[in-house]
C-alpha positions as CSV (number, residue, x, y, z in Angstrom):
1,X,5.0,82.2,78.2
2,X,4.6,79.8,81.2
3,X,4.7,76.1,80.6
4,X,1.1,75.7,81.8
5,X,-0.1,78.2,79.2
6,X,1.0,75.9,76.3
7,X,-2.0,74.0,74.9
8,X,-1.9,71.1,72.5
9,X,-3.9,71.7,69.3
10,X,-3.3,68.4,67.4
11,X,-4.3,65.0,68.6
12,X,-3.9,61.5,67.3
13,X,-7.2,59.6,66.5
14,X,-8.5,58.0,69.7
15,X,-6.5,60.3,72.0
16,X,-8.4,61.8,74.9
17,X,-8.6,65.6,74.6
18,X,-10.3,66.3,77.9
19,X,-12.2,64.7,80.7
20,X,-14.7,66.5,82.8
21,X,-15.7,64.6,85.9
22,X,-17.0,65.2,89.4
23,X,-19.9,64.8,91.8
24,X,-23.1,66.8,91.4
25,X,-22.2,69.0,94.3
26,X,-22.3,72.6,92.9
27,X,-18.6,72.9,92.3
28,X,-17.1,74.3,89.2
29,X,-14.7,72.3,87.0
30,X,-12.3,73.8,84.5
31,X,-11.3,71.9,81.4
32,X,-9.9,72.8,78.0
33,X,-13.4,73.7,76.6
34,X,-14.4,75.9,79.5
35,X,-15.6,76.0,83.1
36,X,-18.7,73.9,84.0
37,X,-20.6,74.1,87.3
38,X,-22.2,70.8,88.2
39,X,-25.7,71.0,89.8
40,X,-25.8,70.5,93.5
41,X,-28.2,67.6,94.1
42,X,-29.9,67.2,97.4
43,X,-32.9,65.2,98.4
44,X,-34.4,62.2,96.8
45,X,-36.1,62.0,93.4
46,X,-39.1,59.7,93.1
47,X,-39.8,58.0,89.8
48,X,-43.1,58.3,88.0
49,X,-44.5,56.6,84.9
50,X,-43.3,59.5,82.7
51,X,-39.7,60.2,81.8
52,X,-38.2,63.0,84.0
53,X,-34.7,64.4,83.8
54,X,-32.5,62.9,86.5
55,X,-31.5,65.6,89.0
56,X,-27.8,66.4,88.4
57,X,-27.5,64.9,85.0
58,X,-28.2,68.0,82.9
59,X,-25.1,69.8,81.6
60,X,-24.7,72.3,78.8
61,X,-21.5,71.2,77.0
62,X,-19.4,72.0,74.0
63,X,-16.4,69.8,73.2
64,X,-13.0,71.3,72.3
65,X,-12.0,71.5,68.6
66,X,-10.8,68.3,67.2
67,X,-13.3,66.1,69.1
68,X,-14.9,63.2,67.1
69,X,-16.5,61.4,70.0
70,X,-18.1,62.5,73.3
71,X,-18.8,59.8,75.9
72,X,-21.1,60.9,78.7
73,X,-21.2,58.6,81.7
74,X,-23.6,59.2,84.7
75,X,-23.9,57.2,87.9
76,X,-26.9,57.6,90.2
77,X,-27.8,55.9,93.4
78,X,-31.1,54.0,93.4
79,X,-33.2,52.9,96.4
80,X,-36.3,50.8,95.9
81,X,-39.7,52.0,96.9
82,X,-41.4,48.6,96.1
83,X,-40.0,45.1,96.0
84,X,-38.6,44.5,92.5
85,X,-38.4,48.0,91.0
86,X,-38.2,48.3,87.2
87,X,-36.7,51.6,86.0
88,X,-36.1,52.8,82.4
89,X,-33.3,55.2,81.6
90,X,-32.4,57.2,78.5
91,X,-29.7,59.6,77.5
92,X,-30.6,62.7,75.6
93,X,-28.8,65.4,73.5
94,X,-30.6,68.7,73.0
95,X,-33.8,67.1,74.3
96,X,-33.8,64.1,71.9
97,X,-33.4,60.5,73.2
98,X,-30.4,58.8,71.9
99,X,-31.6,55.3,71.0
100,X,-28.5,53.4,71.9
101,X,-28.3,54.9,75.4
102,X,-31.7,53.5,76.5
103,X,-31.7,50.7,79.0
104,X,-33.9,49.1,81.7
105,X,-32.8,48.3,85.2
106,X,-34.6,45.6,87.2
107,X,-34.1,44.1,90.7
108,X,-36.1,40.9,90.7
109,X,-35.3,39.5,94.1
110,X,-37.6,39.8,97.1
111,X,-35.0,42.0,99.0
112,X,-37.0,44.5,101.0
113,X,-34.3,47.1,101.1
114,X,-32.4,47.0,97.8
115,X,-30.0,49.9,97.0
116,X,-27.4,50.2,94.2
117,X,-25.5,52.5,91.8
118,X,-27.0,52.6,88.3
119,X,-24.6,53.3,85.4
120,X,-25.8,55.2,82.4
121,X,-23.8,56.1,79.3
122,X,-24.2,57.7,75.9
123,X,-21.7,58.0,73.0
124,X,-22.0,60.8,70.5
125,X,-20.0,61.0,67.3
126,X,-19.1,64.2,65.4
127,X,-18.4,64.5,61.7
128,X,-19.5,61.1,60.5
129,X,-22.7,62.4,58.9
130,X,-23.7,65.4,56.7
131,X,-26.6,66.4,58.9
132,X,-27.4,65.8,62.6
133,X,-29.2,62.6,63.5
134,X,-29.6,63.2,67.3
135,X,-31.6,60.0,67.9
136,X,-28.7,57.9,66.6
137,X,-26.2,60.1,68.5
138,X,-24.5,61.4,65.3
139,X,-23.8,65.1,64.8
140,X,-22.4,66.7,61.7
141,X,-20.6,69.3,63.8
142,X,-20.7,70.6,67.4
143,X,-19.7,74.2,67.7
144,X,-22.1,75.5,70.4
145,X,-23.3,74.3,73.7
146,X,-25.8,71.4,73.7
147,X,-27.6,70.1,76.7
148,X,-26.8,66.5,77.7
149,X,-28.9,64.7,80.3
150,X,-30.4,61.4,81.3
151,X,-34.1,60.7,82.0
152,X,-35.7,57.9,84.0
153,X,-39.2,56.5,84.7
154,X,-40.7,53.5,86.5
155,X,-42.4,50.7,84.7
156,X,-45.6,51.1,86.8
157,X,-46.7,52.2,90.2
158,X,-46.1,48.6,91.4
159,X,-42.4,48.7,90.5
160,X,-41.2,52.0,92.0
161,X,-37.7,53.3,92.7
162,X,-36.2,56.5,93.9
163,X,-32.8,58.2,93.3
164,X,-30.1,60.0,95.4
165,X,-30.7,58.7,98.9
166,X,-29.6,55.7,100.9
167,X,-31.6,53.9,103.6
168,X,-30.1,53.0,107.0
169,X,-26.7,54.4,106.2
170,X,-25.3,54.1,109.7
171,X,-27.1,50.9,110.7
172,X,-29.6,52.8,112.8
173,X,-32.1,54.0,110.2
174,X,-30.4,57.3,109.1
175,X,-30.9,58.2,105.5
176,X,-28.3,60.3,103.7
177,X,-28.2,61.9,100.2
178,X,-25.9,60.3,97.6
179,X,-24.8,62.8,94.9
180,X,-24.6,61.5,91.4
181,X,-21.3,61.3,89.5
182,X,-20.7,62.7,86.0
183,X,-17.9,62.0,83.6
184,X,-17.6,63.4,80.1
185,X,-14.7,62.4,77.8
186,X,-13.9,64.2,74.6
187,X,-11.9,62.0,72.2
188,X,-10.0,63.0,69.0
């Protein structure tokens, strides 16, 4: 048996079992629980007044045995469409919004070209409840793949924003795509 074939099967409480992280650029990432291919995001995504899944945020994931918490972090780049965008974000597990993952982002200055990274996170616990309570982020067990994602919407047509593209990247007006970043941590 090679040294790299030995896998740990027991973990101390709070110990990180695996971390899956990368850009949404179409590459595959191998971790203890399997191989995951992150969506290749290209082009901008405009907000509407209805929640839509953020391009690149959707992943079908199953944590390794021994996991009691999964933390899903997702960074996306926002560029305003109107002065003072207001955007609402929510994490979901298996299509259900996780209440404690919801937040609102607002740029309230009169900056005519505002751009920034927006951080989203969702914590899911495993084994604390007898039956799943997805809206509270609590699962009785997690033995098959579940889709994790983040959604966003604009407050109204007067407070618009868009994701995944910069404005004037090179100082001369050239826009470029900015791929989101995903990090999933499974903790014992």
